DOPAVEX-444062 format. One line per field, with one value per atom (N, C-alpha, C, CB): residue in three letters; atom name; x negated, y, z negated. Coordinates in Angstrom, 1 decimal, padded with zeros to 4 digits, always signed. Atoms other than C-alpha are relative to their C-alpha. Glycine has a CB too. Layout:
BEGIN
type: [ALA;...]
atom: [CA;...]
px: [X;...]
py: [Y;...]
pz: [Z;...]
This chain:
BEGIN
type: [UNK;UNK;UNK;UNK;UNK;UNK;UNK;UNK;UNK;UNK;UNK;UNK;UNK;UNK;UNK;UNK;UNK;UNK;UNK;UNK;UNK;UNK;UNK;UNK;UNK;UNK;UNK;UNK;UNK;UNK;UNK;UNK;UNK;UNK;UNK;UNK;UNK;UNK;UNK;UNK;UNK;UNK;UNK;UNK;UNK;UNK;UNK;UNK;UNK;UNK;UNK;UNK;UNK;UNK;UNK;UNK;UNK;UNK;UNK;UNK;UNK;UNK;UNK;UNK;UNK;UNK;UNK;UNK;UNK;UNK;UNK;UNK;UNK;UNK;UNK;UNK;UNK;UNK;UNK;UNK;UNK;UNK;UNK;UNK;UNK;UNK;UNK;UNK;UNK;UNK;UNK;UNK;UNK;UNK;UNK;UNK;UNK;UNK;UNK;UNK;UNK;UNK;UNK;UNK;UNK;UNK;UNK;UNK;UNK;UNK;UNK;UNK;UNK;UNK;UNK;UNK;UNK;UNK;UNK;UNK;UNK;UNK;UNK;UNK;UNK;UNK;UNK;UNK;UNK;UNK;UNK;UNK;UNK;UNK;UNK;UNK;UNK;UNK;UNK;UNK;UNK;UNK;UNK;UNK;UNK;UNK;UNK;UNK;UNK;UNK;UNK;UNK;UNK;UNK;UNK;UNK;UNK;UNK;UNK;UNK;UNK;UNK;UNK;UNK;UNK;UNK;UNK;UNK;UNK;UNK;UNK;UNK;UNK;UNK;UNK;UNK;UNK;UNK;UNK;UNK;UNK;UNK;UNK;UNK;UNK;UNK;UNK;UNK;UNK;UNK;UNK;UNK;UNK;UNK;UNK;UNK;UNK;UNK;UNK;UNK;UNK;UNK;UNK;UNK;UNK;UNK;UNK;UNK;UNK;UNK;UNK;UNK;UNK;UNK;UNK;UNK;UNK;UNK;UNK;UNK;UNK;UNK;UNK;UNK;UNK;UNK;UNK;UNK;UNK;UNK;UNK;UNK;UNK;UNK;UNK;UNK;UNK;UNK;UNK;UNK;UNK;UNK;UNK;UNK;UNK;UNK;UNK;UNK;UNK;UNK;UNK;UNK;UNK;UNK;UNK;UNK;UNK;UNK;UNK;UNK;UNK;UNK;UNK;UNK;UNK;UNK;UNK;UNK;UNK;UNK;UNK;UNK;UNK;UNK;UNK;UNK;UNK;UNK;UNK;UNK;UNK;UNK;UNK;UNK;UNK;UNK;UNK;UNK;UNK;UNK;UNK;UNK;UNK;UNK;UNK;UNK;UNK;UNK;UNK;UNK;UNK;UNK;UNK;UNK;UNK;UNK;UNK;UNK;UNK;UNK;UNK;UNK;UNK;UNK;UNK;UNK;UNK;UNK;UNK;UNK;UNK;UNK;UNK;UNK;UNK;UNK;UNK;UNK;UNK;UNK;UNK;UNK;UNK;UNK;UNK;UNK;UNK;UNK;UNK;UNK;UNK;UNK;UNK;UNK;UNK;UNK;UNK;UNK;UNK;UNK;UNK;UNK;UNK;UNK;UNK;UNK;UNK;UNK;UNK;UNK;UNK;UNK;UNK;UNK;UNK;UNK;UNK;UNK;UNK;UNK;UNK;UNK;UNK;UNK;UNK;UNK;UNK;UNK;UNK;UNK;UNK;UNK;UNK;UNK;UNK;UNK;UNK;UNK;UNK;UNK;UNK;UNK;UNK;UNK;UNK;UNK;UNK;UNK;UNK;UNK;UNK;UNK;UNK;UNK;UNK;UNK;UNK;UNK;UNK;UNK;UNK;UNK;UNK;UNK;UNK;UNK;UNK;UNK;UNK;UNK;UNK;UNK;UNK;UNK;UNK;UNK;UNK;UNK;UNK;UNK;UNK;UNK;UNK;UNK;UNK;UNK;UNK;UNK;UNK;UNK;UNK;UNK;UNK;UNK;UNK;UNK;UNK;UNK;UNK;UNK;UNK;UNK;UNK;UNK;UNK;UNK;UNK;UNK;UNK;UNK;UNK;UNK;UNK;UNK;UNK;UNK;UNK;UNK;UNK;UNK;UNK;UNK;UNK;UNK;UNK;UNK;UNK;UNK;UNK;UNK;UNK;UNK;UNK;UNK;UNK;UNK;UNK;UNK;UNK;UNK;UNK;UNK;UNK;UNK;UNK;UNK;UNK;UNK;UNK;UNK;UNK;UNK;UNK;UNK;UNK;UNK;UNK;UNK;UNK;UNK;UNK;UNK;UNK;UNK;UNK;UNK;UNK;UNK;UNK;UNK;UNK;UNK;UNK;UNK;UNK;UNK;UNK;UNK;UNK;UNK;UNK;UNK;UNK;UNK;UNK;UNK;UNK;UNK;UNK;UNK;UNK;UNK;UNK;UNK;UNK;UNK;UNK;UNK;UNK;UNK;UNK;UNK;UNK;UNK;UNK;UNK;UNK;UNK;UNK;UNK;UNK;UNK;UNK;UNK;UNK;UNK;UNK;UNK;UNK;UNK;UNK;UNK;UNK;UNK;UNK;UNK;UNK;UNK;UNK;UNK;UNK;UNK;UNK;UNK;UNK;UNK;UNK;UNK;UNK;UNK;UNK;UNK;UNK;UNK;UNK;UNK;UNK;UNK;UNK;UNK;UNK;UNK;UNK;UNK;UNK;UNK;UNK;UNK;UNK;UNK;UNK;UNK;UNK;UNK;UNK;UNK;UNK;UNK;UNK;UNK;UNK;UNK;UNK;UNK;UNK;UNK;UNK;UNK;UNK;UNK;UNK;UNK;UNK;UNK;UNK;UNK]
atom: [N;CA;C;CB;N;CA;C;CB;N;CA;C;CB;N;CA;C;CB;N;CA;C;CB;N;CA;C;CB;N;CA;C;CB;N;CA;C;CB;N;CA;C;CB;N;CA;C;CB;N;CA;C;CB;N;CA;C;CB;N;CA;C;CB;N;CA;C;CB;N;CA;C;CB;N;CA;C;CB;N;CA;C;CB;N;CA;C;CB;N;CA;C;CB;N;CA;C;CB;N;CA;C;CB;N;CA;C;CB;N;CA;C;CB;N;CA;C;CB;N;CA;C;CB;N;CA;C;CB;N;CA;C;CB;N;CA;C;CB;N;CA;C;CB;N;CA;C;CB;N;CA;C;CB;N;CA;C;CB;N;CA;C;CB;N;CA;C;CB;N;CA;C;CB;N;CA;C;CB;N;CA;C;CB;N;CA;C;CB;N;CA;C;CB;N;CA;C;CB;N;CA;C;CB;N;CA;C;CB;N;CA;C;CB;N;CA;C;CB;N;CA;C;CB;N;CA;C;CB;N;CA;C;CB;N;CA;C;CB;N;CA;C;CB;N;CA;C;CB;N;CA;C;CB;N;CA;C;CB;N;CA;C;CB;N;CA;C;CB;N;CA;C;CB;N;CA;C;CB;N;CA;C;CB;N;CA;C;CB;N;CA;C;CB;N;CA;C;CB;N;CA;C;CB;N;CA;C;CB;N;CA;C;CB;N;CA;C;CB;N;CA;C;CB;N;CA;C;CB;N;CA;C;CB;N;CA;C;CB;N;CA;C;CB;N;CA;C;CB;N;CA;C;CB;N;CA;C;CB;N;CA;C;CB;N;CA;C;CB;N;CA;C;CB;N;CA;C;CB;N;CA;C;CB;N;CA;C;CB;N;CA;C;CB;N;CA;C;CB;N;CA;C;CB;N;CA;C;CB;N;CA;C;CB;N;CA;C;CB;N;CA;C;CB;N;CA;C;CB;N;CA;C;CB;N;CA;C;CB;N;CA;C;CB;N;CA;C;CB;N;CA;C;CB;N;CA;C;CB;N;CA;C;CB;N;CA;C;CB;N;CA;C;CB;N;CA;C;CB;N;CA;C;CB;N;CA;C;CB;N;CA;C;CB;N;CA;C;CB;N;CA;C;CB;N;CA;C;CB;N;CA;C;CB;N;CA;C;CB;N;CA;C;CB;N;CA;C;CB;N;CA;C;CB;N;CA;C;CB;N;CA;C;CB;N;CA;C;CB;N;CA;C;CB;N;CA;C;CB;N;CA;C;CB;N;CA;C;CB;N;CA;C;CB;N;CA;C;CB;N;CA;C;CB;N;CA;C;CB;N;CA;C;CB;N;CA;C;CB;N;CA;C;CB;N;CA;C;CB;N;CA;C;CB;N;CA;C;CB;N;CA;C;CB;N;CA;C;CB;N;CA;C;CB;N;CA;C;CB;N;CA;C;CB;N;CA;C;CB;N;CA;C;CB;N;CA;C;CB;N;CA;C;CB;N;CA;C;CB;N;CA;C;CB;N;CA;C;CB;N;CA;C;CB;N;CA;C;CB;N;CA;C;CB;N;CA;C;CB;N;CA;C;CB;N;CA;C;CB;N;CA;C;CB;N;CA;C;CB;N;CA;C;CB;N;CA;C;CB;N;CA;C;CB;N;CA;C;CB;N;CA;C;CB;N;CA;C;CB;N;CA;C;CB;N;CA;C;CB;N;CA;C;CB;N;CA;C;CB;N;CA;C;CB;N;CA;C;CB;N;CA;C;CB;N;CA;C;CB;N;CA;C;CB]
px: [-000.8;+000.0;-000.9;+001.0;+000.8;-001.4;+000.5;+000.1;-000.3;-001.5;+000.5;-001.3;-000.6;+000.6;-001.0;+001.2;+001.0;-002.4;-001.0;-000.7;+000.8;-004.2;+000.5;-000.1;-000.5;-002.0;-000.2;+001.6;+000.1;-002.1;+001.3;-000.2;-001.2;+000.2;+000.0;+000.0;-000.2;+001.5;+000.7;+000.7;-000.7;+002.5;+001.4;-000.9;-001.3;+006.2;+000.3;+001.0;-000.2;+005.8;-000.6;-000.5;+000.7;+003.2;-000.3;-001.2;+000.2;+003.0;-001.5;+000.7;+001.4;-000.8;-000.4;-000.9;+000.5;-002.8;-000.5;-001.1;+000.4;-003.2;-001.3;+001.1;+001.2;-006.6;+000.0;-001.2;+000.1;-007.4;-000.8;-000.6;+000.7;-008.4;+000.2;+000.5;-000.1;-008.9;+000.2;-001.3;-000.3;-007.3;-000.1;+001.4;+000.1;-008.2;+000.9;-001.5;-000.9;-005.5;+000.1;+001.4;+000.0;-005.8;-000.8;+001.5;+000.8;-008.5;+000.4;+000.0;-000.4;-006.6;-000.5;+001.6;+000.3;-007.9;+001.2;-001.3;-001.2;-004.9;-000.4;+001.1;+000.3;-005.3;+001.1;+000.0;-001.0;-003.6;-000.4;+000.0;+000.2;-003.2;+000.4;+000.9;-000.2;-003.6;-000.1;-001.0;+000.0;-002.8;-000.9;+001.4;+000.9;-005.7;+000.6;-001.3;-000.6;-003.5;+001.0;+000.8;-001.0;-000.6;-000.1;+001.4;+000.3;-001.9;+000.9;+000.0;-000.9;+000.9;-000.8;+001.2;+000.7;-000.3;+001.0;-001.1;-000.8;+001.2;-000.8;+000.6;+000.6;+000.3;+000.4;+000.3;-000.2;-000.1;+001.1;-001.3;-001.2;+003.2;-000.5;+000.9;+000.4;+001.3;-000.7;-001.0;+000.7;-000.9;+001.0;-001.0;-001.0;+002.1;+000.8;+001.0;-000.7;+004.0;-000.8;+000.4;+000.9;+001.0;-000.2;-001.4;+000.2;+000.5;+001.3;-000.4;-001.3;+004.2;+000.2;+001.2;-000.1;+004.0;-000.9;-000.4;+001.0;+000.9;+000.6;-001.3;-000.6;+002.7;+001.2;+000.5;-001.1;+005.8;-000.6;+000.8;+000.6;+003.6;-000.7;-001.0;+000.7;+001.6;+001.0;-000.7;-001.0;+004.8;+000.7;+001.1;-000.6;+005.9;-000.9;+000.2;+000.7;+004.9;+000.3;+000.4;-000.2;+004.3;-000.4;-001.0;+000.3;+004.4;-000.6;+001.2;+000.6;+001.9;-000.5;-001.2;+000.5;+000.6;-001.5;+000.6;+001.4;-002.8;-000.2;-000.7;+000.2;-004.0;-001.5;+000.6;+001.3;-007.0;-000.4;-000.2;+000.4;-008.9;-001.5;+000.2;+001.4;-012.1;-000.4;-001.0;+000.5;-014.1;+000.4;-001.5;-000.4;-012.4;+001.5;-000.6;-001.4;-009.1;+000.3;+000.4;-000.5;-007.1;+001.3;+000.1;-001.2;-004.5;+000.5;-000.3;-000.5;-002.2;+000.4;+001.3;-000.3;-001.9;+001.2;-001.2;-001.2;+001.6;-000.2;+001.0;+000.1;+002.0;+000.2;+001.0;-000.3;+003.4;-001.3;+001.1;+001.2;+000.1;-001.0;-000.6;+001.0;-002.1;+000.4;+000.0;-000.4;+000.0;-000.3;+001.5;+000.4;-000.5;-001.5;+000.5;+001.4;-004.2;-000.5;-000.7;+000.4;-004.5;+000.3;+000.7;-000.2;-003.0;-001.1;+001.4;+001.1;-005.8;-001.3;-000.4;+001.1;-008.5;+000.1;-001.4;-000.1;-008.9;-001.0;-000.4;+000.9;-010.2;+000.0;+000.5;-000.1;-009.4;-001.4;+001.0;+001.3;-012.4;-001.2;-000.3;+001.1;-014.4;-000.1;+000.4;+000.3;-016.0;+000.7;-001.5;-000.5;-014.3;-000.7;+001.6;+000.7;-015.7;+001.1;-000.7;-000.9;-014.0;-000.8;+000.5;+000.7;-014.9;+001.0;-000.7;-000.7;-013.7;+000.0;-000.6;+000.0;-012.5;+000.1;+001.2;-000.2;-011.3;+000.8;+000.8;-000.6;-009.7;+001.4;+000.2;-001.3;-006.8;+000.2;+001.1;-000.1;-007.6;-001.2;+000.2;+001.1;-009.6;+000.4;-000.2;-000.4;-009.8;-000.7;-000.5;+000.6;-010.5;-000.3;+001.0;+000.4;-012.3;-000.2;-001.4;+000.0;-011.6;-000.8;+001.4;+000.8;-013.8;-001.1;-000.4;+001.0;-016.0;-001.4;+000.4;+001.3;-018.8;-000.8;+000.1;+000.7;-019.8;-000.4;-001.2;+000.3;-019.6;-000.5;+001.1;+000.5;-021.5;+000.7;-001.6;-000.7;-019.7;-000.9;+001.4;+000.8;-021.7;+000.9;-001.4;-000.9;-019.7;-000.8;+001.2;+000.5;-020.7;+001.1;-001.2;-001.1;-018.4;-000.6;+001.1;+000.5;-018.9;+001.2;-000.9;-001.2;-016.5;-000.5;+000.8;+000.3;-016.7;+001.2;-000.4;-001.0;-014.7;+000.0;-000.1;-000.1;-013.5;+001.0;+000.4;-000.8;-012.1;+000.1;-000.4;-000.2;-010.6;-000.8;-000.4;+000.7;-012.2;-001.5;+000.4;+001.5;-015.7;-000.4;-000.5;+000.4;-017.5;-000.5;-001.2;+000.4;-017.9;-000.9;+001.3;+000.8;-019.2;-000.1;+000.6;+000.2;-020.5;-000.4;-001.2;+000.2;-020.3;-000.4;+001.3;+000.4;-022.2;+000.1;-001.4;-000.1;-021.4;-000.4;+001.4;+000.4;-023.1;+000.2;-001.5;-000.2;-022.1;-000.3;+001.4;+000.4;-023.4;+000.4;-001.6;-000.5;-021.6;-001.1;+001.1;+001.1;-024.9;-000.9;-000.8;+000.9;-026.8;+000.7;-001.3;-000.8;-024.3;-000.8;+001.1;+000.8;-027.1;-000.6;-001.1;+000.5;-028.3;+001.1;-000.8;-001.1;-024.9;-000.3;+001.4;+000.3;-025.3;+001.2;-001.2;-000.9;-023.1;-000.7;+001.3;+000.7;-024.7;+001.0;-001.2;-000.8;-022.9;-000.9;+001.0;+000.8;-024.4;+001.0;-000.6;-000.7;-023.3;-000.3;-000.4;+000.2;-022.7;-000.8;+001.4;+000.8;-025.2;+000.8;-001.3;-000.7;-024.1;-000.3;-000.6;+000.3;-025.8;+000.9;-001.4;-000.8;-023.7;+001.4;+000.0;-001.4;-020.4;+000.8;+000.0]
py: [-001.2;+000.0;+001.2;+000.0;-001.2;+003.4;+001.0;+000.6;-001.0;+006.3;+001.2;+000.4;-001.2;+009.4;+001.1;+000.5;-001.0;+011.6;-000.3;+000.2;+000.3;+009.8;+000.7;-001.5;-000.7;+011.7;+001.5;-000.3;-001.5;+015.3;+000.5;+000.5;-000.6;+017.3;+001.5;-000.2;-001.4;+020.7;+000.7;+000.2;-000.9;+023.5;+000.3;+001.3;-000.3;+023.9;+001.5;-000.7;-001.5;+027.7;+000.7;+000.6;-000.7;+028.7;-000.9;+000.7;+001.0;+025.5;-000.2;+000.5;+000.3;+025.3;-001.3;+001.2;+001.3;+022.1;+000.2;-000.5;+000.0;+021.4;-000.8;-000.5;+000.7;+020.3;-000.7;+001.0;+000.8;+017.7;+000.8;-001.4;-000.6;+019.0;-000.9;+001.5;+000.7;+017.6;+001.0;-000.9;-000.9;+019.2;-000.9;+000.6;+000.7;+018.1;+000.7;+000.0;-000.6;+018.5;-001.0;+000.2;+000.8;+017.1;-001.3;-000.4;+001.2;+014.7;-000.8;-000.8;+000.7;+013.5;+000.6;-000.2;-000.5;+013.9;-000.2;-000.7;+000.0;+014.7;+000.3;+000.9;-000.3;+014.4;+000.9;-001.3;-000.9;+017.3;+000.4;+001.3;-000.6;+018.8;+001.5;-000.7;-001.4;+022.6;+000.8;+000.5;-000.9;+025.3;+001.2;+000.4;-001.1;+027.8;+001.3;-000.2;-001.2;+030.4;+000.6;-000.1;-000.5;+030.6;-000.5;-000.3;+000.4;+028.7;-001.1;+001.1;+001.0;+026.1;-001.4;-000.2;+001.3;+022.7;-001.1;+000.0;+001.2;+019.2;-001.0;-000.6;+001.0;+016.6;-001.4;+000.1;+001.3;+013.0;-000.7;-000.9;+000.6;+011.1;-001.0;-000.6;+001.0;+008.3;+000.7;-001.0;-000.7;+010.7;+000.8;+001.0;-000.8;+012.8;-000.9;+000.7;+001.0;+009.7;-000.4;-001.2;+000.4;+008.6;+001.1;-000.4;-001.2;+012.1;+000.2;+001.2;-000.1;+012.3;-001.0;+000.0;+001.1;+008.9;+000.4;-001.3;-000.4;+010.2;+001.1;+000.5;-001.1;+013.4;-000.5;+001.1;+000.6;+011.3;-000.7;-000.9;+000.8;+009.0;+001.0;-001.0;-001.0;+012.0;+000.7;+001.0;-000.7;+013.6;-000.9;+000.6;+001.0;+010.4;-000.2;-001.3;+000.3;+009.7;-001.4;+001.0;+001.4;+006.1;-000.2;-000.9;+000.5;+004.6;-001.4;+000.1;+001.3;+001.8;-000.4;+000.1;+000.5;-000.5;-000.1;-001.4;+000.2;-000.6;-001.2;+001.3;+001.3;-004.0;-000.2;-001.2;+000.4;-005.4;-001.3;-000.3;+001.1;-007.8;-000.2;+000.2;+000.2;-009.2;+001.1;-000.2;-001.1;-006.3;+001.4;+000.0;-001.2;-003.8;+000.2;-000.1;-000.3;-002.2;-000.1;+001.3;+000.1;-002.8;+000.8;-001.4;-000.7;-000.5;-000.5;+001.6;+000.5;-001.9;+001.2;-000.9;-001.0;+000.1;-000.5;+000.2;+000.4;+000.0;-000.5;+001.1;+000.6;-002.2;+001.1;-001.1;-001.0;+000.8;+000.8;+001.0;-000.8;+002.7;-000.9;+000.5;+000.9;-000.3;-000.3;-001.4;+000.3;-001.1;+001.2;-000.2;-001.2;+002.5;+000.1;+001.3;-000.1;+002.4;-001.1;-000.2;+001.1;-001.0;+000.4;-001.3;-000.5;+000.7;+000.9;+000.8;-000.9;+003.2;-000.8;+000.9;+001.0;+000.4;-001.1;+000.7;+001.1;-002.9;+000.2;-001.3;-000.4;-002.1;-001.0;+001.3;+000.9;-005.1;-000.6;-001.1;+000.5;-006.5;+000.9;-001.3;-001.0;-003.3;+000.7;+001.0;-000.8;-001.3;+001.4;+000.1;-001.3;+001.9;+000.8;+000.0;-000.9;+004.9;+000.5;+001.1;-000.5;+005.8;+001.1;-001.1;-001.0;+009.1;+000.7;+001.0;-000.7;+010.9;+001.5;-000.2;-001.4;+014.3;+001.0;+000.1;-000.9;+016.0;-000.7;+001.4;+000.7;+015.2;-000.5;+000.9;+000.6;+012.8;-000.3;+000.8;+000.2;+012.5;-000.7;+001.3;+000.7;+010.0;-000.1;-001.5;+000.1;+009.6;-001.3;+001.2;+001.1;+006.6;+000.5;-001.2;-000.4;+007.2;-001.3;+000.8;+001.2;+004.5;+000.3;-000.4;-000.4;+006.3;-000.9;+001.5;+001.0;+003.7;+000.5;-001.0;-000.5;+006.0;+000.5;+001.1;-000.4;+006.6;+001.4;-000.9;-001.4;+010.3;+000.5;+000.9;-000.6;+012.4;+001.3;+000.3;-001.2;+015.1;+000.7;-000.3;-000.8;+017.9;+001.2;+000.5;-001.1;+020.5;+000.9;-000.5;-001.0;+023.7;+000.9;+000.8;-000.9;+025.6;+001.0;-000.9;-001.1;+028.8;+000.6;+001.0;-000.6;+030.1;+001.0;-001.1;-001.0;+033.2;+000.2;+001.4;-000.1;+033.4;+001.5;-001.0;-001.4;+037.0;+000.2;+000.9;-000.3;+038.3;+001.5;-000.7;-001.4;+041.8;+000.8;+000.5;-000.6;+042.6;-000.1;+001.5;+000.2;+041.6;-001.4;+000.6;+001.4;+038.5;-000.6;-000.2;+000.6;+036.0;-001.2;-000.5;+001.1;+032.8;-000.1;-001.3;+000.3;+031.8;-001.5;+001.0;+001.4;+028.2;-000.3;-000.8;+000.4;+026.7;-001.6;+000.5;+001.5;+023.1;-000.4;-000.5;+000.6;+021.1;-001.5;+000.4;+001.4;+017.6;-000.5;-000.4;+000.7;+015.2;-001.4;+000.2;+001.3;+012.0;-001.1;-000.2;+001.0;+010.4;-000.2;+000.5;+000.1;+011.1;+000.5;+000.7;-000.5;+011.4;+000.3;-000.9;-000.2;+011.2;+001.4;-001.0;-001.3;+014.6;+001.1;+000.2;-001.0;+016.3;+000.9;-000.7;-000.9;+019.4;+000.9;+000.9;-001.1;+021.8;+000.8;-000.6;-000.9;+024.8;+001.1;+000.6;-001.0;+027.1;+001.1;-000.5;-001.2;+030.6;+000.9;+000.7;-001.0;+033.1;+001.3;+000.2;-001.1;+036.2;+001.2;+000.6;-001.2;+039.1;+001.3;+000.1;-001.3;+042.7;+000.5;+001.1;-000.5;+043.3;-000.7;-000.3;+000.8;+040.6;+000.6;-001.5;-000.5;+041.8;-001.0;+001.3]
pz: [+000.0;+000.0;+000.0;-001.2;-000.1;+000.9;-001.0;+001.4;+001.0;-001.5;+000.7;-000.8;-000.6;-000.8;+000.2;-000.9;-000.1;-001.3;+001.1;-001.3;-001.2;+001.6;+001.2;+000.2;-001.2;+004.0;-000.1;+000.1;-000.1;+005.1;-000.6;+001.5;+000.6;+002.9;+000.3;-001.6;-000.3;+004.0;-001.1;+001.3;+001.0;+001.6;+000.5;-000.4;-000.4;+001.6;+000.0;-000.9;+000.1;+001.0;+001.2;-001.3;-001.1;+003.6;+001.2;-000.5;-001.1;+005.8;+000.3;+001.2;-000.1;+005.3;-000.6;-000.6;+000.5;+004.7;-001.5;+000.9;+001.4;+001.0;-000.2;-001.0;+000.3;-000.4;-001.3;+000.1;+001.2;-003.0;-001.1;+000.2;+001.2;-006.5;-001.2;-000.2;+001.2;-009.9;-001.2;-000.3;+001.1;-013.0;-001.3;+000.1;+001.3;-016.6;-001.0;-000.5;+000.9;-019.1;-001.2;+000.6;+001.2;-022.7;+000.2;-000.4;-000.2;-021.6;+001.2;-001.2;-001.1;-018.6;+001.3;+000.0;-001.3;-015.1;+000.9;+000.6;-000.8;-012.9;+001.5;-000.5;-001.4;-009.1;+000.5;+000.8;-000.5;-007.4;+001.5;-000.9;-001.3;-004.0;-000.1;+001.2;+000.3;-004.0;+001.3;-001.0;-001.2;-001.4;-000.4;+000.4;+000.3;-001.3;+000.3;+000.8;-000.4;+000.3;-001.1;+001.3;+001.0;-002.2;-001.4;+000.5;+001.3;-005.1;-000.6;-001.0;+000.4;-005.3;-000.1;+000.9;+000.1;-006.5;-000.4;-001.1;+000.2;-006.6;-000.8;+001.3;+000.7;-009.2;+000.5;-001.5;-000.5;-008.1;-000.8;+000.0;+000.8;-009.1;-001.1;+000.9;+001.0;-010.9;-001.1;+000.7;+001.0;-012.8;-000.9;+000.6;+000.7;-013.7;-001.0;+001.0;+000.8;-015.0;-001.2;+000.8;+001.1;-017.1;-001.0;+000.6;+000.9;-018.5;-000.9;+000.8;+000.8;-019.5;-001.0;+001.0;+001.0;-021.2;-001.2;+000.6;+001.0;-023.1;-000.9;+000.6;+000.9;-024.3;-000.8;+000.9;+000.8;-025.3;-001.2;+000.9;+001.1;-027.4;-001.0;+000.5;+000.9;-028.8;-001.0;+000.8;+000.8;-030.1;-001.0;+000.9;+000.8;-031.8;-001.3;+000.7;+001.2;-035.4;-000.4;-001.2;+000.3;-036.4;-001.5;+000.9;+001.4;-040.0;+000.2;-000.9;-000.2;-040.1;-001.4;+001.0;+001.3;-042.9;+000.0;-000.2;+000.2;-044.3;-000.9;-000.6;+000.7;-045.5;-000.3;+000.8;+000.4;-047.2;+000.8;-001.5;-000.7;-044.9;-000.3;+001.6;+000.5;-046.5;-000.9;+001.2;+000.8;-047.8;+000.7;-000.1;-000.7;-045.4;+000.0;+001.5;-000.2;-044.8;+001.5;-000.6;-001.4;-041.6;+000.2;+000.5;-000.3;-040.1;+001.3;+000.1;-001.2;-037.5;+001.0;-000.2;-001.0;-034.3;+000.8;+001.0;-000.6;-032.8;+001.5;+000.0;-001.3;-029.6;+001.1;+000.1;-000.9;-027.8;+000.4;-000.5;-000.2;-028.2;+000.7;-001.3;-000.6;-027.3;+001.4;-000.8;-001.4;-024.2;+000.9;+000.1;-000.8;-023.0;+000.2;-000.8;-000.1;-023.7;+000.9;-001.4;-000.8;-021.9;+001.5;-000.3;-001.4;-018.8;+000.4;+000.1;-000.3;-019.0;+000.4;-001.2;-000.3;-019.1;-001.0;+000.1;+000.9;-020.7;-001.2;+000.7;+001.1;-024.2;-001.1;-000.5;+001.1;-026.3;-000.3;+000.3;+000.5;-028.3;+000.2;+000.7;-000.1;-027.6;-001.4;+001.1;+001.2;-030.4;+000.2;-000.3;+000.0;-031.3;-001.1;-000.3;+001.0;-033.2;-001.0;+000.6;+001.0;-036.5;-000.7;-000.9;+000.8;-038.2;-000.9;+001.0;+001.0;-041.2;+000.4;-001.5;-000.5;-039.9;-001.1;+000.9;+001.2;-043.1;-001.0;+000.4;+001.1;-046.4;+000.5;-001.2;-000.4;-045.6;+001.5;-000.5;-001.4;-041.9;+000.6;+000.7;-000.8;-039.8;+001.4;-000.6;-001.4;-036.1;+000.6;+000.8;-000.7;-033.8;+001.4;+000.0;-001.4;-030.5;+000.8;+000.0;-000.8;-027.9;+001.3;+000.4;-001.3;-025.2;+000.1;-000.1;-000.2;-023.8;+000.4;+001.1;-000.4;-022.7;-001.2;+001.0;+001.2;-026.4;+000.0;-000.2;-000.1;-026.1;-001.4;+000.5;+001.2;-028.7;-000.3;+000.2;+000.4;-030.6;-001.0;-000.6;+000.9;-032.2;-000.3;+000.7;+000.4;-034.2;-000.9;-000.7;+001.0;-036.0;-000.4;+000.7;+000.6;-038.3;-000.9;-000.7;+000.9;-040.2;-000.6;+000.7;+000.7;-042.8;-001.0;-000.7;+001.0;-044.9;-000.9;+000.6;+001.0;-048.1;-000.5;-001.2;+000.3;-048.8;-001.2;+001.2;+001.1;-052.1;-000.2;-001.3;+000.1;-052.3;+001.0;-001.4;-001.1;-049.0;+000.0;+000.0;+000.1;-050.0;+000.1;-001.3;-000.1;-049.0;-001.3;+001.0;+001.2;-051.8;+000.3;-000.8;-000.4;-050.2;+001.6;-000.5;-001.4;-046.8;+000.2;+000.6;-000.2;-045.6;+001.4;-000.5;-001.3;-042.7;+000.0;+000.4;-000.1;-041.6;+001.4;-000.4;-001.3;-038.8;-000.1;+000.4;+000.0;-037.9;+001.4;-000.4;-001.2;-035.2;-000.1;+000.3;+000.0;-034.4;+000.3;+001.0;-000.3;-033.1;-001.2;+001.2;+001.1;-036.3;-001.3;+000.3;+001.2;-039.3;-001.2;-000.3;+001.2;-041.9;+000.0;+000.0;-000.1;-040.7;-000.1;+001.2;+000.1;-041.1;-001.2;-000.2;+001.1;-043.3;-000.3;+000.4;+000.4;-045.2;-001.0;-000.6;+000.9;-046.9;-000.4;+000.7;+000.6;-049.2;-000.6;-001.1;+000.5;-049.8;-000.8;+001.2;+000.7;-052.3;+000.8;-001.5;-000.9;-050.2;-000.7;+000.4;+000.4;-050.5;+000.2;+000.8;-000.2;-050.7;+001.4;-001.0;-001.4;-047.3;+001.0;+000.3;-001.0;-045.6;+000.1;-000.4;-000.2;-044.1;+000.8;+000.7]
């Protein structure tokens, strides 16, 4: 079966040939055809369906059980999510990255290319319009032992 985007597609507004483009939205690469003259774009129907399924699942909240398995805890992932992820690529029996994001929140990364995440945050605590504390936090998913958080008492010079 041929793909609809393998054909020449004309813009319905200006009747010019549309060109293929790639748009990334929430981590999804969406194939599009875009008219350079008037800016109209069309998203590939399969990509649009997949993205809509993702947004539907993202808006849903699941209550899952946490169980003790050996010396670890296990959380069941709903079949609906696993089925969606298997459509993306076959991920069963693959390693996933789990990281502690903040108090009360963890994240699982199923990305198979083992991407590295480096974050830097800076927060200033102000009381009555004057700086009290200054916090710098640096984290690196590739080397978590070197993650740092420094708290400074604010100087009078600092604004």
